C-alpha positions as CSV (number, residue, x, y, z in Angstrom):
1,M,5.7,-2.8,4.6
2,K,4.3,-2.7,8.1
3,T,6.2,-5.7,9.2
4,L,9.5,-4.1,7.8
5,C,8.8,-0.9,9.5
6,K,8.0,-2.7,12.8
7,K,11.3,-4.7,12.5
8,A,13.3,-1.4,11.8
9,D,11.8,0.3,14.6
10,V,10.6,3.1,12.3
11,P,7.1,4.7,12.0
12,Y,4.9,3.0,9.3
13,F,4.9,4.7,5.9
14,R,3.8,3.7,2.4
15,F,6.4,2.5,-0.1
16,H,4.7,4.8,-2.6
17,A,5.9,7.9,-0.7
18,L,9.6,6.9,-1.6
19,R,8.6,7.3,-5.4
20,H,7.3,10.8,-4.8
21,A,10.6,11.6,-2.7
22,G,12.8,10.0,-5.4
23,A,11.1,11.9,-8.2
24,S,11.3,15.3,-6.2
25,L,14.9,14.8,-5.4
26,M,15.9,14.1,-9.0
27,D,13.7,17.3,-10.1
28,N,15.4,19.5,-7.4
29,A,18.8,18.2,-8.6
30,G,17.9,19.5,-12.0
31,A,16.9,16.3,-13.9
32,P,14.8,17.0,-16.9
33,T,11.1,16.0,-16.3
34,G,11.1,13.8,-19.4
35,T,14.0,11.8,-17.8
36,I,12.2,11.5,-14.4
37,Q,9.0,10.4,-16.5
38,K,11.0,7.7,-18.2
39,I,12.6,6.5,-14.9
40,L,9.0,6.2,-13.3
41,G,7.5,4.6,-16.2
42,H,4.7,7.2,-16.8
43,E,3.2,7.5,-20.4
44,N,1.8,11.0,-19.5
45,R,4.0,13.9,-18.5
46,K,1.2,15.3,-16.4
47,T,1.3,12.1,-14.4
48,T,5.0,12.6,-13.5
49,E,4.3,16.2,-12.6
50,I,2.0,15.1,-9.8
51,Y,5.0,13.4,-8.2
52,L,7.2,16.5,-8.3
53,H,7.1,18.3,-4.8
54,S,9.5,21.3,-4.3
55,F,11.8,21.3,-1.3
56,N,11.9,24.5,0.8
57,E,14.8,25.5,2.8
58,T,13.6,23.2,5.6
């Protein structure tokens, strides 16, 4: 990932952050938590809830 970020001339970030962002986007768009859980492949709903971050008006 470091190599890809360097080639794209963007700051380094971890790919896992994209999972959190994707889950949060789905949640904020109204997708049911159970559906997000299934997409992420989590067995436990509580694990999925860790991924969900609300977006403010920022």
